[in-house]
DOMIDO-177510 format. One record per residue (C-alpha): residue number from 1; residue in three letters; chain; x, y, z. Coordinates in nm, 3 decimals. Layout:
N
+-----+-----+---+---------+---------+---------+
:   k :   r : c :       x :       y :       z :
+-----+-----+---+---------+---------+---------+
: NUM : ala : A :       X :       Y :       Z :
...
+-----+-----+---+---------+---------+---------+
This chain:
424
+-----+-----+---+---------+---------+---------+
:   k :   r : c :       x :       y :       z :
+-----+-----+---+---------+---------+---------+
:   1 : met : A :   0.000 :   0.000 :   0.000 :
:   2 : asn : A :   0.281 :   0.239 :   0.084 :
:   3 : asn : A :   0.445 :   0.175 :  -0.254 :
:   4 : gln : A :   0.119 :   0.239 :  -0.434 :
:   5 : ser : A :   0.066 :   0.562 :  -0.240 :
:   6 : glu : A :   0.418 :   0.678 :  -0.320 :
:   7 : gln : A :   0.372 :   0.599 :  -0.689 :
:   8 : ala : A :   0.038 :   0.781 :  -0.696 :
:   9 : glu : A :   0.199 :   1.084 :  -0.533 :
:  10 : ile : A :   0.478 :   1.080 :  -0.790 :
:  11 : val : A :   0.222 :   1.066 :  -1.071 :
:  12 : arg : A :   0.026 :   1.358 :  -0.919 :
:  13 : arg : A :   0.338 :   1.570 :  -0.887 :
:  14 : ser : A :   0.434 :   1.485 :  -1.245 :
:  15 : leu : A :   0.088 :   1.583 :  -1.369 :
:  16 : lys : A :   0.102 :   1.909 :  -1.176 :
:  17 : arg : A :   0.438 :   1.994 :  -1.333 :
:  18 : arg : A :   0.305 :   1.904 :  -1.678 :
:  19 : tyr : A :  -0.009 :   2.112 :  -1.636 :
:  20 : arg : A :   0.199 :   2.400 :  -1.498 :
:  21 : lys : A :   0.425 :   2.388 :  -1.805 :
:  22 : glu : A :   0.122 :   2.377 :  -2.034 :
:  23 : arg : A :  -0.030 :   2.683 :  -1.864 :
:  24 : arg : A :   0.302 :   2.864 :  -1.881 :
:  25 : phe : A :   0.339 :   2.779 :  -2.250 :
:  26 : arg : A :  -0.018 :   2.895 :  -2.316 :
:  27 : ser : A :   0.055 :   3.218 :  -2.131 :
:  28 : tyr : A :   0.361 :   3.277 :  -2.349 :
:  29 : gly : A :   0.148 :   3.229 :  -2.658 :
:  30 : ile : A :  -0.118 :   3.470 :  -2.533 :
:  31 : leu : A :   0.153 :   3.723 :  -2.442 :
:  32 : ala : A :   0.306 :   3.697 :  -2.790 :
:  33 : ile : A :  -0.032 :   3.751 :  -2.954 :
:  34 : ala : A :  -0.106 :   4.044 :  -2.721 :
:  35 : leu : A :   0.230 :   4.206 :  -2.805 :
:  36 : ala : A :   0.169 :   4.160 :  -3.177 :
:  37 : leu : A :  -0.182 :   4.305 :  -3.153 :
:  38 : gly : A :  -0.053 :   4.591 :  -2.938 :
:  39 : ala : A :   0.215 :   4.677 :  -3.193 :
:  40 : leu : A :  -0.044 :   4.657 :  -3.472 :
:  41 : ile : A :  -0.282 :   4.884 :  -3.285 :
:  42 : ile : A :  -0.005 :   5.138 :  -3.221 :
:  43 : leu : A :   0.091 :   5.128 :  -3.588 :
:  44 : phe : A :  -0.264 :   5.179 :  -3.711 :
:  45 : ala : A :  -0.331 :   5.448 :  -3.450 :
:  46 : asp : A :  -0.021 :   5.640 :  -3.561 :
:  47 : ile : A :  -0.105 :   5.608 :  -3.932 :
:  48 : ile : A :  -0.471 :   5.699 :  -3.888 :
:  49 : gly : A :  -0.388 :   5.979 :  -3.643 :
:  50 : lys : A :  -0.152 :   6.141 :  -3.893 :
:  51 : gly : A :  -0.335 :   6.046 :  -4.211 :
:  52 : his : A :  -0.704 :   6.114 :  -4.149 :
:  53 : thr : A :  -0.654 :   6.487 :  -4.204 :
:  54 : gly : A :  -0.509 :   6.405 :  -4.546 :
:  55 : phe : A :  -0.864 :   6.329 :  -4.656 :
:  56 : leu : A :  -0.962 :   6.688 :  -4.575 :
:  57 : lys : A :  -0.877 :   7.003 :  -4.768 :
:  58 : thr : A :  -0.884 :   7.366 :  -4.659 :
:  59 : thr : A :  -1.069 :   7.602 :  -4.892 :
:  60 : ile : A :  -1.116 :   7.977 :  -4.906 :
:  61 : thr : A :  -1.429 :   8.124 :  -5.069 :
:  62 : leu : A :  -1.397 :   8.473 :  -5.218 :
:  63 : asp : A :  -1.623 :   8.719 :  -5.399 :
:  64 : val : A :  -1.398 :   8.795 :  -5.694 :
:  65 : glu : A :  -1.463 :   9.111 :  -5.897 :
:  66 : met : A :  -1.375 :   9.061 :  -6.265 :
:  67 : asp : A :  -1.253 :   9.415 :  -6.326 :
:  68 : ser : A :  -1.099 :   9.458 :  -6.670 :
:  69 : glu : A :  -0.877 :   9.752 :  -6.568 :
:  70 : arg : A :  -0.739 :   9.574 :  -6.264 :
:  71 : met : A :  -0.680 :   9.254 :  -6.459 :
:  72 : tyr : A :  -0.550 :   9.423 :  -6.777 :
:  73 : leu : A :  -0.795 :   9.211 :  -6.972 :
:  74 : glu : A :  -1.063 :   9.328 :  -7.213 :
:  75 : asp : A :  -1.147 :   9.012 :  -7.408 :
:  76 : pro : A :  -1.131 :   8.677 :  -7.217 :
:  77 : thr : A :  -1.162 :   8.491 :  -7.546 :
:  78 : asn : A :  -0.835 :   8.637 :  -7.674 :
:  79 : pro : A :  -0.552 :   8.394 :  -7.580 :
:  80 : asp : A :  -0.287 :   8.665 :  -7.608 :
:  81 : glu : A :  -0.468 :   8.895 :  -7.367 :
:  82 : val : A :  -0.538 :   8.608 :  -7.127 :
:  83 : arg : A :  -0.169 :   8.519 :  -7.131 :
:  84 : met : A :  -0.068 :   8.871 :  -7.027 :
:  85 : ala : A :  -0.354 :   8.933 :  -6.780 :
:  86 : asp : A :  -0.312 :   8.963 :  -6.401 :
:  87 : phe : A :  -0.527 :   8.706 :  -6.221 :
:  88 : val : A :  -0.360 :   8.752 :  -5.882 :
:  89 : glu : A :  -0.471 :   9.109 :  -5.817 :
:  90 : pro : A :  -0.848 :   9.027 :  -5.798 :
:  91 : leu : A :  -0.774 :   8.767 :  -5.529 :
:  92 : ile : A :  -0.574 :   9.013 :  -5.318 :
:  93 : val : A :  -0.844 :   9.278 :  -5.355 :
:  94 : ser : A :  -1.113 :   9.030 :  -5.249 :
:  95 : leu : A :  -0.916 :   8.938 :  -4.936 :
:  96 : ala : A :  -0.847 :   9.303 :  -4.857 :
:  97 : lys : A :  -1.222 :   9.376 :  -4.859 :
:  98 : ile : A :  -1.281 :   9.099 :  -4.605 :
:  99 : leu : A :  -0.984 :   9.209 :  -4.390 :
: 100 : pro : A :  -1.015 :   9.590 :  -4.374 :
: 101 : asp : A :  -0.720 :   9.619 :  -4.134 :
: 102 : ala : A :  -0.486 :   9.494 :  -4.407 :
: 103 : thr : A :  -0.278 :   9.769 :  -4.564 :
: 104 : glu : A :  -0.100 :   9.806 :  -4.895 :
: 105 : asp : A :   0.217 :   9.676 :  -4.728 :
: 106 : asp : A :   0.036 :   9.350 :  -4.647 :
: 107 : arg : A :  -0.016 :   9.245 :  -5.007 :
: 108 : asp : A :   0.243 :   8.968 :  -4.994 :
: 109 : ala : A :   0.103 :   8.842 :  -4.664 :
: 110 : leu : A :  -0.248 :   8.834 :  -4.812 :
: 111 : arg : A :  -0.122 :   8.653 :  -5.118 :
: 112 : gly : A :   0.028 :   8.389 :  -4.887 :
: 113 : leu : A :  -0.320 :   8.285 :  -4.776 :
: 114 : val : A :  -0.431 :   8.168 :  -5.120 :
: 115 : asn : A :  -0.292 :   7.870 :  -5.304 :
: 116 : ala : A :  -0.035 :   7.948 :  -5.572 :
: 117 : tyr : A :  -0.253 :   7.776 :  -5.834 :
: 118 : ser : A :  -0.560 :   7.989 :  -5.755 :
: 119 : ala : A :  -0.466 :   8.236 :  -6.029 :
: 120 : asn : A :  -0.464 :   7.949 :  -6.280 :
: 121 : gln : A :  -0.804 :   7.838 :  -6.154 :
: 122 : leu : A :  -0.944 :   8.189 :  -6.194 :
: 123 : arg : A :  -0.800 :   8.211 :  -6.546 :
: 124 : asn : A :  -0.959 :   7.879 :  -6.644 :
: 125 : glu : A :  -1.294 :   7.978 :  -6.492 :
: 126 : leu : A :  -1.300 :   8.310 :  -6.676 :
: 127 : thr : A :  -1.189 :   8.153 :  -7.004 :
: 128 : ala : A :  -1.469 :   7.898 :  -6.978 :
: 129 : asn : A :  -1.721 :   8.170 :  -6.885 :
: 130 : pro : A :  -1.626 :   8.492 :  -7.071 :
: 131 : asp : A :  -1.960 :   8.650 :  -6.979 :
: 132 : trp : A :  -1.833 :   8.678 :  -6.620 :
: 133 : met : A :  -1.621 :   8.976 :  -6.725 :
: 134 : gly : A :  -1.739 :   9.287 :  -6.541 :
: 135 : thr : A :  -1.929 :   9.086 :  -6.275 :
: 136 : thr : A :  -1.855 :   8.961 :  -5.925 :
: 137 : gln : A :  -1.847 :   8.584 :  -5.881 :
: 138 : thr : A :  -1.824 :   8.372 :  -5.566 :
: 139 : ile : A :  -1.549 :   8.115 :  -5.624 :
: 140 : thr : A :  -1.396 :   7.859 :  -5.389 :
: 141 : phe : A :  -1.019 :   7.814 :  -5.405 :
: 142 : leu : A :  -0.773 :   7.588 :  -5.229 :
: 143 : ala : A :  -0.603 :   7.764 :  -4.942 :
: 144 : asn : A :  -0.227 :   7.791 :  -4.929 :
: 145 : ser : A :  -0.051 :   7.478 :  -4.801 :
: 146 : asn : A :   0.078 :   7.669 :  -4.499 :
: 147 : val : A :  -0.278 :   7.774 :  -4.418 :
: 148 : asp : A :  -0.391 :   7.414 :  -4.459 :
: 149 : val : A :  -0.129 :   7.295 :  -4.210 :
: 150 : tyr : A :  -0.218 :   7.570 :  -3.964 :
: 151 : val : A :  -0.593 :   7.507 :  -3.976 :
: 152 : lys : A :  -0.561 :   7.131 :  -3.927 :
: 153 : his : A :  -0.256 :   7.108 :  -3.701 :
: 154 : lys : A :  -0.213 :   7.425 :  -3.498 :
: 155 : gly : A :  -0.073 :   7.329 :  -3.160 :
: 156 : asp : A :   0.078 :   7.005 :  -3.293 :
: 157 : asp : A :   0.456 :   7.009 :  -3.250 :
: 158 : ala : A :   0.499 :   6.752 :  -3.529 :
: 159 : tyr : A :   0.402 :   7.017 :  -3.784 :
: 160 : ser : A :   0.590 :   7.337 :  -3.856 :
: 161 : ile : A :   0.364 :   7.644 :  -3.877 :
: 162 : lys : A :   0.511 :   7.883 :  -4.133 :
: 163 : leu : A :   0.249 :   8.160 :  -4.111 :
: 164 : ser : A :   0.331 :   8.486 :  -3.942 :
: 165 : glu : A :   0.135 :   8.590 :  -3.633 :
: 166 : gln : A :  -0.060 :   8.839 :  -3.842 :
: 167 : gln : A :  -0.148 :   8.573 :  -4.099 :
: 168 : gln : A :  -0.255 :   8.336 :  -3.822 :
: 169 : ala : A :  -0.485 :   8.604 :  -3.682 :
: 170 : trp : A :  -0.633 :   8.659 :  -4.028 :
: 171 : val : A :  -0.692 :   8.287 :  -4.076 :
: 172 : asp : A :  -0.866 :   8.263 :  -3.738 :
: 173 : glu : A :  -1.088 :   8.556 :  -3.834 :
: 174 : leu : A :  -1.168 :   8.408 :  -4.176 :
: 175 : gln : A :  -1.257 :   8.076 :  -4.012 :
: 176 : glu : A :  -1.498 :   8.250 :  -3.778 :
: 177 : arg : A :  -1.666 :   8.418 :  -4.077 :
: 178 : gly : A :  -1.689 :   8.089 :  -4.268 :
: 179 : val : A :  -1.461 :   8.209 :  -4.547 :
: 180 : ile : A :  -1.205 :   7.939 :  -4.470 :
: 181 : glu : A :  -1.347 :   7.589 :  -4.427 :
: 182 : thr : A :  -1.234 :   7.228 :  -4.426 :
: 183 : arg : A :  -1.417 :   6.972 :  -4.636 :
: 184 : phe : A :  -1.363 :   6.633 :  -4.800 :
: 185 : asn : A :  -1.045 :   6.634 :  -5.007 :
: 186 : asp : A :  -1.161 :   6.522 :  -5.349 :
: 187 : val : A :  -0.834 :   6.659 :  -5.493 :
: 188 : phe : A :  -0.648 :   6.377 :  -5.317 :
: 189 : phe : A :  -0.830 :   6.119 :  -5.530 :
: 190 : thr : A :  -0.862 :   6.312 :  -5.857 :
: 191 : ser : A :  -0.511 :   6.446 :  -5.922 :
: 192 : gly : A :  -0.155 :   6.327 :  -5.955 :
: 193 : asp : A :   0.154 :   6.430 :  -5.763 :
: 194 : ser : A :   0.241 :   6.794 :  -5.707 :
: 195 : arg : A :   0.512 :   7.004 :  -5.546 :
: 196 : asp : A :   0.232 :   7.174 :  -5.353 :
: 197 : pro : A :   0.098 :   6.945 :  -5.076 :
: 198 : ala : A :  -0.251 :   7.096 :  -5.101 :
: 199 : arg : A :  -0.278 :   6.984 :  -5.466 :
: 200 : ala : A :  -0.100 :   6.648 :  -5.434 :
: 201 : gly : A :  -0.311 :   6.339 :  -5.501 :
: 202 : val : A :  -0.282 :   5.963 :  -5.542 :
: 203 : leu : A :  -0.478 :   5.912 :  -5.863 :
: 204 : gly : A :  -0.163 :   5.885 :  -6.074 :
: 205 : ala : A :  -0.010 :   5.636 :  -5.830 :
: 206 : ile : A :  -0.331 :   5.430 :  -5.814 :
: 207 : val : A :  -0.358 :   5.411 :  -6.193 :
: 208 : gly : A :   0.013 :   5.327 :  -6.218 :
: 209 : ser : A :  -0.029 :   5.050 :  -5.959 :
: 210 : leu : A :  -0.330 :   4.905 :  -6.141 :
: 211 : leu : A :  -0.152 :   4.905 :  -6.478 :
: 212 : thr : A :   0.159 :   4.745 :  -6.325 :
: 213 : met : A :  -0.047 :   4.482 :  -6.141 :
: 214 : phe : A :  -0.239 :   4.401 :  -6.460 :
: 215 : val : A :   0.085 :   4.328 :  -6.647 :
: 216 : thr : A :   0.208 :   4.121 :  -6.352 :
: 217 : leu : A :  -0.112 :   3.918 :  -6.332 :
: 218 : val : A :  -0.138 :   3.854 :  -6.706 :
: 219 : leu : A :   0.219 :   3.722 :  -6.717 :
: 220 : ser : A :   0.281 :   3.561 :  -6.379 :
: 221 : phe : A :  -0.041 :   3.361 :  -6.332 :
: 222 : pro : A :  -0.042 :   3.156 :  -6.654 :
: 223 : ile : A :   0.336 :   3.108 :  -6.651 :
: 224 : gly : A :   0.339 :   3.013 :  -6.283 :
: 225 : val : A :   0.047 :   2.769 :  -6.316 :
: 226 : ala : A :   0.196 :   2.613 :  -6.630 :
: 227 : gly : A :   0.533 :   2.572 :  -6.458 :
: 228 : ala : A :   0.371 :   2.414 :  -6.152 :
: 229 : ile : A :   0.169 :   2.170 :  -6.364 :
: 230 : tyr : A :   0.475 :   2.064 :  -6.560 :
: 231 : leu : A :   0.696 :   2.014 :  -6.255 :
: 232 : glu : A :   0.429 :   1.828 :  -6.062 :
: 233 : glu : A :   0.263 :   1.618 :  -6.332 :
: 234 : phe : A :   0.492 :   1.578 :  -6.633 :
: 235 : ala : A :   0.856 :   1.651 :  -6.541 :
: 236 : pro : A :   1.077 :   1.342 :  -6.488 :
: 237 : lys : A :   1.233 :   1.309 :  -6.146 :
: 238 : asn : A :   1.604 :   1.359 :  -6.208 :
: 239 : arg : A :   1.887 :   1.588 :  -6.105 :
: 240 : phe : A :   1.785 :   1.858 :  -6.350 :
: 241 : thr : A :   1.432 :   1.893 :  -6.212 :
: 242 : asp : A :   1.570 :   1.875 :  -5.858 :
: 243 : phe : A :   1.803 :   2.161 :  -5.950 :
: 244 : ile : A :   1.506 :   2.362 :  -6.083 :
: 245 : glu : A :   1.300 :   2.300 :  -5.770 :
: 246 : val : A :   1.585 :   2.404 :  -5.540 :
: 247 : asn : A :   1.636 :   2.726 :  -5.735 :
: 248 : ile : A :   1.264 :   2.808 :  -5.735 :
: 249 : asn : A :   1.260 :   2.772 :  -5.357 :
: 250 : asn : A :   1.573 :   2.985 :  -5.330 :
: 251 : leu : A :   1.431 :   3.257 :  -5.556 :
: 252 : ala : A :   1.128 :   3.289 :  -5.329 :
: 253 : ala : A :   1.365 :   3.406 :  -5.053 :
: 254 : val : A :   1.581 :   3.639 :  -5.264 :
: 255 : pro : A :   1.553 :   4.010 :  -5.160 :
: 256 : ser : A :   1.326 :   4.198 :  -5.395 :
: 257 : ile : A :   1.593 :   4.455 :  -5.480 :
: 258 : ile : A :   1.785 :   4.179 :  -5.663 :
: 259 : phe : A :   1.495 :   4.148 :  -5.906 :
: 260 : gly : A :   1.514 :   4.523 :  -5.958 :
: 261 : leu : A :   1.881 :   4.492 :  -6.049 :
: 262 : leu : A :   1.793 :   4.208 :  -6.287 :
: 263 : gly : A :   1.521 :   4.417 :  -6.452 :
: 264 : leu : A :   1.756 :   4.714 :  -6.484 :
: 265 : ala : A :   2.026 :   4.500 :  -6.644 :
: 266 : val : A :   1.803 :   4.297 :  -6.877 :
: 267 : phe : A :   1.493 :   4.494 :  -6.969 :
: 268 : ile : A :   1.639 :   4.847 :  -6.968 :
: 269 : asn : A :   2.012 :   4.816 :  -7.040 :
: 270 : leu : A :   2.001 :   4.508 :  -7.266 :
: 271 : phe : A :   1.666 :   4.544 :  -7.444 :
: 272 : gly : A :   1.646 :   4.923 :  -7.426 :
: 273 : met : A :   1.297 :   4.944 :  -7.276 :
: 274 : pro : A :   1.187 :   5.281 :  -7.133 :
: 275 : arg : A :   1.233 :   5.357 :  -6.766 :
: 276 : ser : A :   0.952 :   5.437 :  -6.524 :
: 277 : val : A :   0.671 :   5.269 :  -6.720 :
: 278 : pro : A :   0.414 :   5.017 :  -6.589 :
: 279 : phe : A :   0.505 :   4.755 :  -6.850 :
: 280 : val : A :   0.865 :   4.724 :  -6.732 :
: 281 : gly : A :   0.751 :   4.743 :  -6.369 :
: 282 : gly : A :   0.509 :   4.457 :  -6.438 :
: 283 : leu : A :   0.788 :   4.250 :  -6.594 :
: 284 : val : A :   1.010 :   4.299 :  -6.288 :
: 285 : leu : A :   0.729 :   4.213 :  -6.046 :
: 286 : thr : A :   0.644 :   3.908 :  -6.259 :
: 287 : leu : A :   0.995 :   3.773 :  -6.201 :
: 288 : met : A :   0.953 :   3.838 :  -5.829 :
: 289 : thr : A :   0.611 :   3.675 :  -5.789 :
: 290 : leu : A :   0.668 :   3.369 :  -6.011 :
: 291 : pro : A :   0.839 :   3.159 :  -5.739 :
: 292 : thr : A :   0.555 :   3.228 :  -5.494 :
: 293 : ile : A :   0.288 :   3.136 :  -5.749 :
: 294 : ile : A :   0.470 :   2.820 :  -5.860 :
: 295 : ile : A :   0.519 :   2.699 :  -5.501 :
: 296 : ser : A :   0.158 :   2.767 :  -5.400 :
: 297 : ser : A :   0.025 :   2.612 :  -5.722 :
: 298 : arg : A :   0.232 :   2.297 :  -5.669 :
: 299 : ala : A :   0.100 :   2.270 :  -5.314 :
: 300 : ala : A :  -0.256 :   2.302 :  -5.447 :
: 301 : ile : A :  -0.194 :   2.027 :  -5.705 :
: 302 : gln : A :  -0.045 :   1.799 :  -5.440 :
: 303 : ser : A :  -0.355 :   1.847 :  -5.223 :
: 304 : val : A :  -0.578 :   1.683 :  -5.488 :
: 305 : pro : A :  -0.639 :   1.321 :  -5.371 :
: 306 : pro : A :  -0.470 :   1.048 :  -5.583 :
: 307 : ser : A :  -0.808 :   0.875 :  -5.611 :
: 308 : ile : A :  -0.923 :   1.153 :  -5.849 :
: 309 : arg : A :  -0.639 :   1.076 :  -6.088 :
: 310 : glu : A :  -0.688 :   0.702 :  -6.055 :
: 311 : ala : A :  -1.063 :   0.728 :  -6.121 :
: 312 : ala : A :  -1.008 :   0.942 :  -6.432 :
: 313 : glu : A :  -0.738 :   0.710 :  -6.565 :
: 314 : gly : A :  -0.964 :   0.412 :  -6.492 :
: 315 : ile : A :  -1.226 :   0.536 :  -6.738 :
: 316 : gly : A :  -0.965 :   0.587 :  -7.011 :
: 317 : ala : A :  -0.868 :   0.955 :  -6.970 :
: 318 : ser : A :  -0.527 :   1.054 :  -7.102 :
: 319 : lys : A :  -0.269 :   1.222 :  -6.881 :
: 320 : met : A :  -0.354 :   1.562 :  -7.028 :
: 321 : gln : A :  -0.727 :   1.507 :  -6.977 :
: 322 : val : A :  -0.669 :   1.402 :  -6.617 :
: 323 : val : A :  -0.475 :   1.721 :  -6.549 :
: 324 : leu : A :  -0.695 :   1.968 :  -6.739 :
: 325 : his : A :  -1.040 :   1.822 :  -6.663 :
: 326 : his : A :  -0.995 :   1.693 :  -6.308 :
: 327 : val : A :  -0.678 :   1.800 :  -6.126 :
: 328 : leu : A :  -0.662 :   2.163 :  -6.242 :
: 329 : pro : A :  -1.024 :   2.256 :  -6.157 :
: 330 : leu : A :  -0.987 :   2.109 :  -5.808 :
: 331 : ala : A :  -0.652 :   2.280 :  -5.749 :
: 332 : met : A :  -0.764 :   2.617 :  -5.889 :
: 333 : pro : A :  -0.889 :   2.763 :  -5.554 :
: 334 : gly : A :  -0.547 :   2.713 :  -5.398 :
: 335 : met : A :  -0.376 :   2.849 :  -5.708 :
: 336 : leu : A :  -0.592 :   3.162 :  -5.708 :
: 337 : thr : A :  -0.531 :   3.217 :  -5.338 :
: 338 : gly : A :  -0.155 :   3.188 :  -5.376 :
: 339 : ser : A :  -0.158 :   3.415 :  -5.680 :
: 340 : ile : A :  -0.359 :   3.686 :  -5.506 :
: 341 : ile : A :  -0.127 :   3.676 :  -5.204 :
: 342 : gly : A :   0.171 :   3.701 :  -5.440 :
: 343 : met : A :   0.007 :   3.997 :  -5.615 :
: 344 : ala : A :  -0.056 :   4.166 :  -5.280 :
: 345 : gln : A :   0.311 :   4.122 :  -5.197 :
: 346 : ala : A :   0.406 :   4.273 :  -5.533 :
: 347 : leu : A :   0.168 :   4.568 :  -5.479 :
: 348 : gly : A :   0.356 :   4.666 :  -5.164 :
: 349 : glu : A :   0.704 :   4.642 :  -5.317 :
: 350 : thr : A :   0.917 :   4.952 :  -5.359 :
: 351 : ala : A :   1.282 :   4.851 :  -5.394 :
: 352 : pro : A :   1.267 :   4.677 :  -5.736 :
: 353 : leu : A :   1.066 :   4.963 :  -5.887 :
: 354 : leu : A :   1.307 :   5.228 :  -5.761 :
: 355 : leu : A :   1.586 :   5.072 :  -5.964 :
: 356 : ile : A :   1.390 :   5.091 :  -6.291 :
: 357 : gly : A :   1.312 :   5.459 :  -6.248 :
: 358 : met : A :   0.957 :   5.454 :  -6.110 :
: 359 : val : A :   1.071 :   5.697 :  -5.843 :
: 360 : ala : A :   1.036 :   5.988 :  -6.086 :
: 361 : phe : A :   0.815 :   6.288 :  -6.009 :
: 362 : ile : A :   0.503 :   6.217 :  -6.217 :
: 363 : val : A :   0.232 :   6.483 :  -6.237 :
: 364 : glu : A :   0.016 :   6.349 :  -6.520 :
: 365 : val : A :  -0.204 :   6.042 :  -6.472 :
: 366 : pro : A :  -0.072 :   5.761 :  -6.698 :
: 367 : glu : A :  -0.302 :   5.655 :  -6.979 :
: 368 : gly : A :  -0.119 :   5.344 :  -7.102 :
: 369 : phe : A :   0.137 :   5.081 :  -7.018 :
: 370 : phe : A :   0.422 :   5.283 :  -7.171 :
: 371 : asp : A :   0.345 :   5.619 :  -7.009 :
: 372 : ala : A :   0.567 :   5.742 :  -6.727 :
: 373 : ala : A :   0.410 :   5.638 :  -6.398 :
: 374 : thr : A :   0.470 :   5.570 :  -6.032 :
: 375 : val : A :   0.301 :   5.334 :  -5.784 :
: 376 : leu : A :   0.153 :   5.374 :  -5.438 :
: 377 : pro : A :   0.451 :   5.246 :  -5.231 :
: 378 : val : A :   0.691 :   5.468 :  -5.424 :
: 379 : gln : A :   0.454 :   5.765 :  -5.384 :
: 380 : val : A :   0.459 :   5.709 :  -5.008 :
: 381 : phe : A :   0.838 :   5.693 :  -5.022 :
: 382 : leu : A :   0.857 :   6.024 :  -5.210 :
: 383 : trp : A :   0.617 :   6.208 :  -4.980 :
: 384 : ala : A :   0.774 :   6.070 :  -4.663 :
: 385 : gly : A :   1.107 :   6.222 :  -4.769 :
: 386 : ser : A :   0.965 :   6.564 :  -4.861 :
: 387 : pro : A :   1.059 :   6.855 :  -4.632 :
: 388 : glu : A :   0.716 :   7.024 :  -4.645 :
: 389 : ser : A :   0.499 :   6.956 :  -4.339 :
: 390 : gly : A :   0.189 :   6.908 :  -4.553 :
: 391 : phe : A :   0.332 :   6.590 :  -4.704 :
: 392 : ile : A :   0.338 :   6.414 :  -4.365 :
: 393 : glu : A :  -0.038 :   6.367 :  -4.365 :
: 394 : arg : A :  -0.042 :   6.296 :  -4.740 :
: 395 : ala : A :   0.207 :   6.010 :  -4.691 :
: 396 : ser : A :   0.002 :   5.863 :  -4.405 :
: 397 : ala : A :  -0.320 :   5.897 :  -4.606 :
: 398 : ala : A :  -0.155 :   5.721 :  -4.901 :
: 399 : ile : A :  -0.047 :   5.441 :  -4.665 :
: 400 : met : A :  -0.411 :   5.403 :  -4.560 :
: 401 : val : A :  -0.515 :   5.376 :  -4.926 :
: 402 : leu : A :  -0.241 :   5.118 :  -4.989 :
: 403 : leu : A :  -0.343 :   4.915 :  -4.682 :
: 404 : thr : A :  -0.702 :   4.922 :  -4.803 :
: 405 : phe : A :  -0.594 :   4.767 :  -5.133 :
: 406 : leu : A :  -0.379 :   4.506 :  -4.957 :
: 407 : met : A :  -0.649 :   4.407 :  -4.709 :
: 408 : ser : A :  -0.905 :   4.388 :  -4.991 :
: 409 : met : A :  -0.680 :   4.152 :  -5.188 :
: 410 : asn : A :  -0.622 :   3.931 :  -4.885 :
: 411 : ala : A :  -0.994 :   3.931 :  -4.808 :
: 412 : leu : A :  -1.061 :   3.830 :  -5.169 :
: 413 : ala : A :  -0.813 :   3.543 :  -5.134 :
: 414 : ile : A :  -0.987 :   3.420 :  -4.818 :
: 415 : trp : A :  -1.330 :   3.449 :  -4.981 :
: 416 : leu : A :  -1.220 :   3.258 :  -5.290 :
: 417 : arg : A :  -1.069 :   2.982 :  -5.079 :
: 418 : lys : A :  -1.386 :   2.946 :  -4.873 :
: 419 : arg : A :  -1.610 :   2.975 :  -5.178 :
: 420 : leu : A :  -1.434 :   2.732 :  -5.411 :
: 421 : glu : A :  -1.262 :   2.479 :  -5.185 :
: 422 : arg : A :  -1.393 :   2.125 :  -5.165 :
: 423 : arg : A :  -1.361 :   1.905 :  -4.859 :
: 424 : trp : A :  -1.275 :   1.541 :  -4.901 :
+-----+-----+---+---------+---------+---------+
């Protein structure tokens, strides 16, 4: 009895130690997840905190008097007169009427409240509506970038306020009167890059990203799937195919900048293709995503039960018919999922595109695969390195747009897997 009691006590102590280790291991896992979630929350809070104001713009609404003498313009339909006309003076006069304490010496300070492109906007408005000449029109302009930063970030040490004390007092007064307002920043989604933060937008980068991703998808998916089918179903098992498989696995771990160097050497230097165009960017990203698509496609093919192949061969199907009619349809959900994840990875890449010139300052929205373009990650890179304070929020807002695309692509991959997968 004593021996049995001692053995039972030993077993109980052993179980207690085992359960204690299991609880400790579970606690470590929970702690790791909590740390990861905490870091993710901090990251998103920082990005959203800095970037949400990027979706707002600061406007100034003025009653502009179209005075021909002041503008040195008699006929708005005459291009020569329009070219020589003064479209800045009416803006300064309109501000001076609202701010009666402003003197003639304050002209430059008043001009600093209105965006530098407001004169161009007024010229375009008057050219499109020549009957406005001699009338007073209420027009809304973008405020100066310094005014935009002050209105949205006054008191925030992360932003440098470049307005004088007098200008700040004027802006506060104009806000109280409703002349200066903040509203949804449609310019951010309808224009390309600009040296002026208030006019900078992501449309050019979004279009460039879509064109580049289209080239990548059209090339990488069929080539990757075809390569996976050959290696898994038709290739003989020998040293050559083993060598190919090892190199495919190695290429999946190669830093992306190496593919940029390869694209620079082959596509641009050897074949003479243009720099900074979506077609070349798509070719480089195709090289980068092919290993990922091939590996995921092979895994999807391997997951198809052997009984499917045996049943098809049993009724007289050829090898090609087995693959195309039975194996490929069943493996397609996994192939699509791997391809979308590979495309999402390519969408967030910057290094390989920098080496082929897609870091250029692009104002116009690209219209084709051979037009100069940039992509969202590179646009974030450019804005993050700009000295102007207004680009801080633009970079964070662009990151939010990029994350939206990435999360949408990953959500699509999950939906396709759940929608198309078959359980055996």
